[in-house]
C-alpha positions as CSV (number, residue, x, y, z in Angstrom):
1,M,8.0,59.7,1.3
2,L,10.5,57.5,3.0
3,D,14.3,57.6,2.6
4,L,16.3,54.4,1.9
5,S,16.7,53.9,5.6
6,G,12.9,53.8,6.1
7,S,12.6,57.2,7.8
8,L,9.7,59.5,6.9
9,V,11.1,62.4,4.9
10,C,7.9,64.2,3.8
11,S,4.2,63.8,3.8
12,G,1.2,65.9,2.7
13,V,-2.1,66.0,0.9
14,E,-2.8,67.8,-2.4
15,K,-6.4,68.2,-3.3
16,E,-7.2,67.5,-7.0
17,A,-3.5,67.5,-8.1
18,N,-2.6,66.1,-11.5
19,D,0.4,63.8,-12.0
20,E,2.6,66.8,-13.1
21,R,2.0,68.6,-9.8
22,I,2.8,65.4,-7.8
23,V,6.0,64.9,-9.8
24,K,7.0,68.5,-9.1
25,I,6.4,68.0,-5.3
26,I,8.3,64.7,-5.2
27,S,11.2,66.1,-7.2
28,S,11.5,69.1,-4.8
29,V,12.2,66.6,-2.0
30,G,14.5,64.2,-3.8
31,S,14.9,61.6,-6.5
32,P,12.6,58.6,-6.0
33,S,13.7,55.0,-6.3
34,L,10.2,53.5,-6.3
35,I,6.6,54.5,-6.4
36,A,4.2,52.6,-4.1
37,S,0.5,52.0,-3.9
38,D,-1.7,50.6,-1.2
39,T,-4.2,49.1,-3.6
40,S,-4.0,46.1,-6.0
41,P,-4.2,46.8,-8.8
42,P,-2.8,50.3,-8.4
43,S,-4.8,53.3,-9.6
44,H,-4.2,54.7,-13.1
45,F,-3.0,57.9,-11.4
46,V,-0.2,56.1,-9.5
47,Q,0.8,54.2,-12.6
48,K,1.1,57.6,-14.4
49,V,3.4,59.0,-11.7
50,A,5.6,55.9,-11.8
51,A,5.7,56.1,-15.6
52,R,6.7,59.8,-15.4
53,Y,9.8,58.8,-13.5
54,Q,10.3,55.5,-15.4
55,L,10.3,53.7,-12.1
56,K,9.0,50.4,-10.8
57,L,5.7,50.5,-9.2
58,F,5.2,48.6,-6.0
59,H,1.8,47.4,-5.0
60,P,0.7,44.6,-2.6
61,R,-0.8,41.4,-4.0
62,K,-4.0,42.3,-2.2
63,S,-5.1,45.8,-1.3
64,L,-4.1,46.8,2.2
65,T,-7.1,46.8,4.5
66,K,-8.1,49.9,6.6
67,E,-7.0,48.0,9.7
68,Q,-3.5,47.2,8.2
69,K,-3.1,50.9,7.3
70,R,-4.2,52.0,10.7
71,M,-1.7,49.7,12.4
72,M,1.2,50.9,10.2
73,G,0.3,54.6,10.5
74,R,-1.2,54.6,14.0
75,N,0.1,58.1,14.8
76,I,-1.1,59.6,11.5
77,V,-4.5,61.3,11.7
78,D,-5.2,62.2,8.0
79,P,-6.4,59.0,6.2
80,H,-4.8,60.0,2.9
81,I,-1.4,60.5,4.4
82,R,-1.9,57.3,6.4
83,D,-2.7,55.3,3.3
84,A,0.3,56.7,1.4
85,Y,2.5,56.0,4.4
86,A,1.3,52.4,4.7
87,A,2.1,51.9,1.0
88,A,5.6,53.3,1.4
89,V,6.2,51.1,4.5
90,K,4.9,48.0,2.8
91,A,7.3,48.7,-0.1
92,Y,10.2,49.4,2.2
93,R,9.6,46.1,4.1
94,R,9.8,44.3,0.8
95,Y,13.4,45.3,0.5
96,A,14.4,45.7,4.2
97,D,16.4,42.5,4.6
98,R,18.5,43.3,1.5
99,F,18.9,46.9,2.7
100,R,20.3,45.6,6.0
101,Q,22.8,43.5,4.1
102,I,23.9,46.5,2.1
103,D,24.2,48.6,5.3
104,R,26.6,46.0,6.7
105,M,28.9,46.2,3.6
106,D,32.0,48.3,3.5
107,V,31.1,50.2,0.3
108,P,31.1,54.0,-0.3
109,D,27.6,54.7,-1.6
110,R,25.0,52.4,0.1
111,D,22.0,54.4,-1.0
112,M,23.1,54.0,-4.7
113,L,23.3,50.3,-4.2
114,K,19.8,50.3,-2.6
115,H,18.5,52.2,-5.5
116,L,20.0,49.8,-8.0
117,L,18.6,46.9,-6.0
118,I,15.1,48.3,-6.2
119,S,15.5,49.0,-9.9
120,G,16.3,45.3,-10.4
121,Q,20.0,45.4,-11.1
122,P,22.1,42.6,-9.6
123,I,24.2,44.1,-6.8
124,G,27.0,41.6,-7.3
125,K,27.6,42.8,-10.9
126,V,27.6,46.4,-9.7
127,L,30.2,45.7,-7.1
128,K,32.4,43.8,-9.5
129,R,32.3,46.8,-11.9
130,R,33.6,49.0,-9.1
131,E,36.6,46.8,-8.3
C-alpha cells in the first residue's frame, strides 16, 4: 500500500486469502482511495476487493511485463509483493502531476482533495463549496 504521497506504507503476502481477509488487512492500515492491479484486465479477485470498498479500480491498458515490475520494485525480493507494488506505483504515477498541483495549494486537507480527485470529483467544485 502507498499513501497519497507515494510512500510505501505496508506490504505483505497472504496465502489463499479471500477478499474478506484482504479487506480486513487493508482496513487495519487505513482507508483506501483506489485499488490497483498490474494486469489488464484485472483479476476477478481484485475486482471483488474494489467492489467491497466501492472504489475505482486502476489497471494498465496492457498488463505490466515482468521487466517493468522488476524495474519499479528493484529492491523487492518477493515477486508477489513486487507485482502489487508495481501496480500501486503505476496507479500513483497516473495521478502524480495532479497530486503535485494539490500539494502546492494553500488548502487545509490535501489528502482529502487527492482522494476526491481519484474518485472522479472535480476539485474546482470541491474548493468552491469550501469558500
